[in-house]
N, C-alpha and C positions, 0 to 999 in steps of 0.2 A: 442471506446478510448473515454480517459479525459482527464483535464486539471492539475487537481492536486486541483482544488480552491473549497474548500469546500461552497455549497448552500445553506445549512440548517442542523438543527441539526436533529435528530431523534429518536427513543425511540426504544424502542424491547419490542416488546408486548405481543408475543404467538412464542416458539417455541416446535416444535411438532414432536417428531420422527419417520421415516414412513420407514418402513422392511429397518435398516442400515442406513440411511442416514435421515436427516431432514426438513421441511417443519417451515418457519419463516415469523411471519408478524410484520412489519414494521408500526411507525404512523408518518410521514412523518412532523409534524409541519409547519413550514411555507416552505416546497417545495412546488413550483409549479407542481400540476399535471395534468394541463390542454391540454398539448400537449404528456401527457405518455400514450403508448398503452401496452396491453400485448404484450408479448413480444421485448419490450425495456428493456434497461438495466438501469441497477442503484447501483451505487457504493455505494456501504456500507461500512465505515473502511477500503477504499482500494478493497473492493470486487467485482468483476462485476457480479451482481446477478440479473437472467434474470425476471421480471415481471409475473406474474403467474396466477395473479389474482388481483384488484382492488376494494378495499371496499367502497372508497371516503375518509378518513381519511388515506389512505397511500397505501401498495401493501403489499402482499404474495411472495416470492421466494423458489423454489425447492432449497437446498444444497446440492450436492455432495459428495459423501466419498473423491475424490478427493479435496475437497475443505477445507471438512473438518477435513483432515490429513497434510494440509499445510498454514490453517491461525489459527488465534485464536476465533474465531467462538466454536469451543467447549467449553469455558470459557465466553462466553455470560453469559446473566441473562438477566431475564425481570426487563424492568424497566432500563437496561440503556440508555445511550446514543450513537449514533452514527452519524459517520460523512455521509454527503451524497452529493452526486455531479451527475447529468444525464448526460446522453451521450451529447458529446461535437456535435457541428453541423459546416457546413459553416461556419455559422455566429460568431459563438464562439469565445471570445477572448482567445488567449494561452497566460493566464495571468499566469503560472504553468509554463508546461513543459508536453509533451508528455505520457501519466500514460496510460497502457493495460488495469488496473484493477486484472492483474492475479499476483499475491502475490507469492514473490518467497520465504519469509519466516520470520519467526516471530522472531522478537528482545525483550530486553528484558529492560526495562527502569532501568541504576543506580544508576543516581543520577539527584536532580534537587535544583538549587539556586537562587536566585535574580541574575541580573546582572544591576545595573542601572533600567530601566522603564521596561527593559525586563525580561525573563528566560531563564537561563542556563538549559539547559536537554545534559544527557550525556548517549547515547544510547548503549548495545552489540548485535553486528550483529551475525549470525549464521557465523561460520568462513570460510563455501564455499563460502557466500556473499562479504565477506569484500574485497577482488581483485578486487571489481566492484564498490566502493568507493571513492571518490577524494576529497580533499579539493579544498570547492566550487565550487563543480559538485551538481548535484539534484538528490534526493533521495524521496522517496512517504514511508509516515511515517500513517496508517492509513487513507490512500485516501487521505494528506496534501503535496502537494506540499512543498518540505521544501530544505534550502541551505544548506549541509556542511561545517560548519566552521571548523573541525579540525578533523583530523583522528587517532587514534593510534593502530595498531593493526587492532584486528575485533570491538573492539570502535568507534565513531565519538560523536561528539559536534552539537548542535544545540541552535542558538539564536534565542526567541523566543519572539517576540512584541507582545504589550499588542493586538491589533486588532486579530491576533491571537488565542490566547489563549482566548478569550473570543467569537470567533467566530468558534471555533472546540473544541472536548474533551479533548486537551491537559491540559487543567488545572486541569483535574482529575487523570493527570498521578504520580502515585509514584513511588518508588523503587522497585523494582519487578514486576512492570504493562507489561503486553505482548503486544506487537505490531507490525499491521500486515508493513513487510516491501517491497519494491518494488523497487528493481534500478534501475536506466536510460537504458534503453531497446536499447539506442546506445550503449554501454558498451557489451552488452551481443551478440547482432549486429556484433562490432570488432572484440569480442574474435573467431567467427565463420570466418570472415574473414580474421583473420591469421592463422586459420590453415588450406588454402586452399584444394588444395586432399584431406588432412587430415581428416577433416572434413566430410568426407563417411564412416570412419573405426569407429567400434565401441568406446563406452566411453571409455575402458580399451586398446583400443592401439593407441590412439590419446590425447591428451590435450596440452594446452598451459603454459609451463615449463620455467626455466630461463634460461635455456640450449638454446630451440626450440626459445627463441625471442632474446640470443644471435647469436644464426646461422644464424637468416634472416634479422641483423643489426637493432632490436631495446631494445638491450640492450646490 
């Protein structure tokens, strides 16, 4: 588990295809690796990766087909910067929100423009994630815990202060950039709870619809 508070910026230094999936190496820059061991997790642009080797200046991780199919990782290039966060501990301040490191989908930056000293971003999420994104709710973008300032269908806006721009990769975003999105885990659990006994049915037999919500007093 993570908090969505980025600890350092790393760099992709190697991408090695391995029998249908991938092994990658990340140089971690200012991230303290003194307490990191093999098998530990590090969120890399929001993707929870397991450390399989520690060469000294970073780490190697294996990337499964599942991760390649559901994240922006196939678009990564050697030399690009990435957001890094080590897994939280009982002593970690929960300054962001609860983040699993399990990416729900890939969004697209629609626009950005200055807003006083901040920067305003508009991002389009996959349509199946729109129902989990709420005004003033939390969302994880490339591993960073952020507050949703406005929602318009499957698009949402973020107001990013200068500190966040300098401490994450967000200042590299431009229209068309792909970003990893993780919705608030509480929203997903709430959906399952609302299904009640229907949660045991197959996906094509159950679902939270407007009719279902109305029947159960939620709409």
